[in-house]
C-alpha positions as CSV (number, residue, x, y, z in Angstrom):
1,X,101.4,-22.5,64.1
2,X,104.9,-23.7,64.3
3,X,107.1,-21.4,62.3
4,X,109.7,-24.1,61.8
5,X,107.1,-26.1,59.9
6,X,107.1,-23.4,57.2
7,X,110.8,-24.1,56.8
8,X,110.3,-27.8,56.5
9,X,111.7,-28.6,59.9
10,X,110.0,-31.1,62.1
11,X,108.7,-30.0,65.5
12,X,111.0,-30.3,68.4
13,X,109.1,-33.3,69.7
14,X,110.0,-35.2,66.6
15,X,113.5,-34.3,65.6
16,X,114.6,-34.8,62.1
17,X,116.8,-37.9,62.0
18,X,118.7,-36.6,59.0
19,X,119.1,-32.8,59.4
20,X,118.9,-31.0,56.0
21,X,117.3,-33.9,54.2
22,X,114.0,-32.9,52.5
23,X,112.7,-36.5,52.5
24,X,113.3,-36.9,56.3
25,X,111.6,-33.5,56.9
26,X,108.6,-34.6,54.8
27,X,108.2,-38.0,56.5
28,X,108.5,-36.3,59.9
29,X,105.6,-34.0,59.0
30,X,103.3,-36.4,57.2
31,X,104.6,-39.9,57.9
32,X,102.5,-40.8,60.9
33,X,100.2,-43.9,60.7
34,X,97.1,-41.7,60.2
35,X,98.4,-38.4,59.0
36,X,97.8,-38.8,55.3
37,X,94.3,-40.2,56.0
38,X,93.5,-37.2,58.3
39,X,94.8,-34.7,55.7
40,X,92.7,-36.5,53.1
41,X,89.5,-36.3,55.2
42,X,90.1,-32.6,56.1
43,X,90.7,-31.8,52.4
44,X,87.0,-32.7,52.0
45,X,85.9,-30.3,54.8
46,X,86.5,-29.3,58.3
47,X,85.5,-31.7,61.1
48,X,85.0,-32.1,64.8
49,X,87.1,-34.6,66.6
50,X,84.1,-37.0,66.9
51,X,83.4,-36.7,63.2
52,X,86.9,-37.8,62.4
53,X,86.5,-40.8,64.8
54,X,83.3,-41.8,63.1
55,X,85.0,-42.1,59.7
56,X,85.4,-45.8,60.2
57,X,89.1,-46.0,60.8
58,X,90.3,-48.1,63.7
59,X,92.1,-45.2,65.3
60,X,92.0,-44.7,69.1
61,X,91.1,-41.3,70.6
62,X,94.6,-41.1,72.0
63,X,96.3,-41.7,68.7
64,X,93.9,-39.4,66.8
65,X,94.6,-36.6,69.3
66,X,98.4,-37.1,69.0
67,X,98.3,-37.1,65.2
68,X,96.2,-34.0,65.1
69,X,98.5,-32.2,67.6
70,X,101.5,-33.1,65.4
71,X,99.8,-31.9,62.2
72,X,98.9,-28.7,64.1
73,X,102.4,-28.2,65.4
74,X,103.7,-28.6,61.8
75,X,101.3,-25.9,60.6
76,X,99.2,-28.3,58.4
77,X,96.0,-28.3,60.4
78,X,94.5,-25.7,62.7
79,X,92.3,-26.3,65.7
80,X,89.5,-23.8,66.0
81,X,87.4,-23.4,69.1
82,X,83.9,-22.5,68.0
83,X,82.2,-21.5,71.2
84,X,82.5,-20.9,74.9
85,X,84.2,-23.3,77.3
86,X,83.9,-26.2,77.0
87,X,84.3,-25.2,73.4
88,X,83.4,-27.3,70.5
89,X,86.4,-27.7,68.4
90,X,86.8,-28.1,64.6
91,X,89.9,-29.1,62.7
92,X,90.6,-27.8,59.2
93,X,93.5,-27.6,56.8
94,X,95.6,-24.4,56.9
95,X,96.6,-22.8,53.6
96,X,100.1,-24.4,54.2
97,X,98.3,-27.8,54.8
98,X,96.6,-27.4,51.4
99,X,100.1,-27.5,49.7
100,X,100.5,-31.1,50.6
101,X,97.2,-32.2,49.0
102,X,98.9,-33.1,45.6
103,X,101.0,-35.6,47.6
104,X,98.0,-36.9,49.4
105,X,96.1,-37.4,46.1
106,X,99.1,-39.1,44.5
107,X,99.4,-41.5,47.4
108,X,95.6,-42.2,47.3
109,X,95.7,-42.9,43.6
110,X,98.8,-45.1,43.9
111,X,97.0,-47.0,46.7
112,X,94.1,-47.6,44.5
113,X,96.3,-49.0,41.7
114,X,98.2,-51.1,44.3
115,X,94.9,-52.6,45.5
116,X,94.1,-53.6,42.0
117,X,97.6,-54.9,41.3
118,X,97.8,-57.0,44.5
119,X,94.2,-57.9,45.2
120,X,92.3,-57.4,42.0
121,X,90.2,-54.7,43.7
122,X,89.5,-51.7,41.6
123,X,88.3,-49.3,44.3
124,X,89.1,-48.9,48.0
125,X,86.5,-50.0,50.5
126,X,83.9,-47.5,51.6
127,X,84.7,-48.1,55.3
128,X,87.2,-45.2,55.5
129,X,85.6,-43.2,52.8
130,X,88.7,-42.7,50.8
131,X,87.6,-43.4,47.3
132,X,87.1,-39.8,46.1
133,X,89.9,-37.8,44.6
134,X,91.2,-34.7,46.3
135,X,90.4,-31.7,44.3
């Protein structure tokens, strides 16, 4: 786990564009195209890489791997090898990653309201399985 993540600093590969700014630190950690969705899915249980790919999102394996690596570097997700080499790997939230779940739920709820406001839809599509609230 990246110890800097505990201090709200982005990983060295993604420098904070505004040092000392909490908003910039937050966006560096969770602002990737799929990061909130991945955190949402992992809030509902650990998953293998292939399981995350099958969730229905149009995410390439390369981008999925990058997003998971960044979440891991920031201490939000852990990668656990579950057997001998080549080891099956599962991804799960860390205790620190669980601290961002209220933000994830607020974004999901706002997105649901936004869909209703802009498109008259009252619930998100089932394709990405993102209709259930985060506990």
